[in-house]
N, C-alpha and C positions, 0 to 999 in steps of 0.2 A: 180669509184663509192666510193671506199674506201678513195681515196684522198679527194673527196668532203666531205665525212663524217668526216674525220680528220680535215678538214678546218673548218667545222661547229662547231665541239667540241672546237677547239682552239679559234675560234671567240667568242663562248659562254663563255669560261673560261676567256678570256680577258675582255669581257663585264662585267662579274660578279666582277672581280677584280676592274675594273674602278668604278662600281656602289658602291662597298664597301668603296671607298674613300670619298664618300659624305654622311655623316650621315644624316639620316632623322630627322627632328625636330618633337618631340612628339606633337601629337594633343592635344590642350587644352581641358580638360574635361568640357563639358557643365554642368552648375549647374542644378540640378533637378528643375522642375517647383514647384511653391508654392503649387499647388494642390497635386502633387505627394509627396512632402515633408510632407505636413499635413497628408496624408494617412500613410506614414511611421511612423510618430509620433503616430498616432492613433493605429497602429499595435503594436508599442512598449508599449504603455500604456495599451492596451488590453491584454497583456501577450502573444502576437503572434509574438515576435521579429524574429522568424525563418521564418516567412511567408513574401514573397516579394509581392509588389503591383501587379506584373504580375500574380503571382499564385492566388491572391485574385480575379483578373479579370477573370481568367480561371474558378475558382469556381463559380463565378456569371454566366458565360456563361453556365456552366454545369447545374446549377440549373434551369436556364431559359429553356434549351433544355429538361430536364426531365419533367418539369411542362408542357411545350408545348405539348409534346407527350402524357402525361397522360390526359390533358384537351381535346386535340383533339380526343383522343380515347373515352373519356367519353361523350363529348357533340357533336362532329362532326361539330363544328362551329369554323372556323379558326380564325375569328376576336376575339371571346371570348378567345380562347386558347392563342392568342398573348397577350391580355391584362393581363391574369394571368401569362404568362411567363415573361412579363416585370416586374411585381411586384415581382415575385420570383427571377429574376435576380438582383434586387436591395437589396434583403434581406441580403446577406452576408456583404455588405458594411454598411448597416444600423446597423447590429448586431455589427460590429467592432466599429463603431462610438459610439453606445450606451454604449458598455463596456468601451471605452476610456473616455466617458463623466462621467460615474459613477466613474471610477478610478480618474479622476481629482477632483471630488467632495470629494472623500476620502482623497486625498492628500492635498486638501485645508484645511482640518481639522487638519492634523498631521504636516504640515510644521512648525507651530510655536513651536511645541515640539522639532523638529529637530534643529531649530535655538537656542532654549534654551539649549539643550544639548551641542551644539557646543560652545556657550558662556560659559557654565560651564566648559567645558574642557579647553578652552583658559585661563579662570581665574585660573584654577588649575595648569597651567603651562605645559599642554600637548603641544606637537608639533602639527602642523596642520595635518600631516598624522595620528598621533595617535588619535587626536580628531575625525577625520572622520572614522577611523577604529573602534573605540569603539561604533559608531552608529550601527554597525552590531550586537552588543550585547545588548546595552541599548536603541537603537532608536525604533521608532514605528515599529510594526510588518510588516506592508505593505511595508516598505522601507528597511528592514534589508537585503534582498538578494542583493540589489544594493551595499550597503556599505560593505557587506561581500566580494563581488567580487572585490571592490576597494582594500580592505585589501590584498586579494590574489595577485592582480596585483602589488601592491606596494612591497610586500615581494619578488615577483619574479623578478621585474625589478629595483626597487628603484628609478624610474624616476617619480617624482611627477606630472609634467605637462602632460605627456601622460596618466597617470592614471586618472587625472582630466577630460581629454577629453573623455576617455571611460566612466567615471561616468556620464557625461552630456548626452551621447548617451543612457545610460541605464535609466536615469531618464526621459528624454524627456519632461521636464516641465520647463516653464519660471522661476518659483521661484527657482528651482534647478540650472538653469543657472546663476541667480544672485548670489546665494550662492557660487557656484563654482568659478565664476569670482572674487568675493570678496576675497575668500581664495587665489586665484592665485596672485592677486595684493599684498595681505599681505605677501605672501611668497617671492615675487620678490623684493618689496621695503620696507618691514618691516612696516606694518601698525600698529601703536601704538593704534589706535582707533578702532581696529577690534571688541573688546568686545562691545563698545558703538554702533557700526554699527549693530551688530547682535541683540542687545536688541531693537534698533529702528525698525529693520526689523521685529522682532517677534511681536511687538506691532501693526505695520501696517498690518501684515498678519492676526492677530486676528480680528482687526476691519473690514477688507475686508471680511473675512469669515462670520462674524456675519451679516453684511449688506446684503451680497449676499444670505445668508440663508433665511433672512426675505423676500427678494424680490422673491426668488424662491417659497417660501411657499405661498405667496399671488397670484402669477400668475399660480401656478400649476393646479388649477381647471380649469382655462381658457384654458390652453394648452391641458389638457386631454379632455375637451369638444370639442375642435377644432379637435383633432385627431379622436375622435369618429364620429364626423360629416363627416370627410373625408372617414373613413373606412365603415360607415354604408351602402352606396349604393352598395359597392362591396360585402359586406357580404350578402345583400339581393340578389344580382346577383348570388353569389355562391350557395345560397339556391335554386334559380330558376333553376340553371343548373342541379339539380337532376331530373328535369322533362323535357324530350325532347320537349314536346308540348309547354312548356312555353318559350323556347328560340328559337323556330323556326324562329321568326321574325328577330333575329340577324344574321341569315344566309344570309340575303338579303343585297344588297349594302347600303340601307338606315340604316339598323340595324348596319352594320359595321361602318358607319359614326358616328352613335350615340355613339358607344363604343369608337371609337378613340377620338371623341370630348370630351366625358366624362372623358377619361383617361388623356387627355391633361389638361383639367380644374382641375382635381384632383391634378396633379403634380404641376401646377402653384399655386393653392390655398394652398397646403401644404408647398411649398417653401416659399411663402409669409408669411404664419403663423409662420413658424420657424424663418424666418429672423426678423419679427417684435417682436416676443415674447421672443426670446432667449437673454439672457444677453451677452454682448460682452466678449469674452475670451481674456485673455492676450496673446500676441504674443511672440514668441521666437526670440527676437532681438539679443540675445547673444549666439546663438547656436554654 
């Protein structure tokens, strides 16, 4: 028996030695899907860069479970509890996207000032790292933390390219991507027209912000009215849920079908309204 055991150990050792002679090729990392990458950018813009999409999904499921238990205990109608749980489950994602949208609107107003400061620094003879670092002191308040972090990274490593990549991740904005790539090219090939490029970009950004602001002001009342129209039936239903005799009909199969159909129509109508009314956002093609 001991001989068999020694033979097995010897065979296992020889097999491990043979296996180590054939290095395994690393598996190529699959790029994240467009939807997941958009959610990561929204988390970054919303100030929740430490939160991963999986954790956000877990928070959504937890909200849905809590609301389902509370609604079921209050109304004793499973179909009604499922509808409220579905709405609560989408609330964290809607909150993150809303905060990211407001952040984009703020950045849209301050990017021209950032470009002007960079152009002034370039004209004054500052190097590109110095021009970016001084934005942590003189730049717009909402963007100073990102440029302060860039200055700290550059002082620690001295590697301009990797610091630019980290800055793009922190900004998570298509305008920031264009500025960073312009500075990268100017650093590598010596762009003599960098000042003119920055001034042209500043003018374009101001025109785009002014036109978009006018369009959003004109369509704002339409979008708000559509949101109120979508939310009104469910507000009425939540008020009816306070009286058990008023919602007894929804405990039947026909009542459940009405709730499911109404919920599906609400989701489809809201998505169509958002898609039709929202202005197209610039995509990050230089991420």
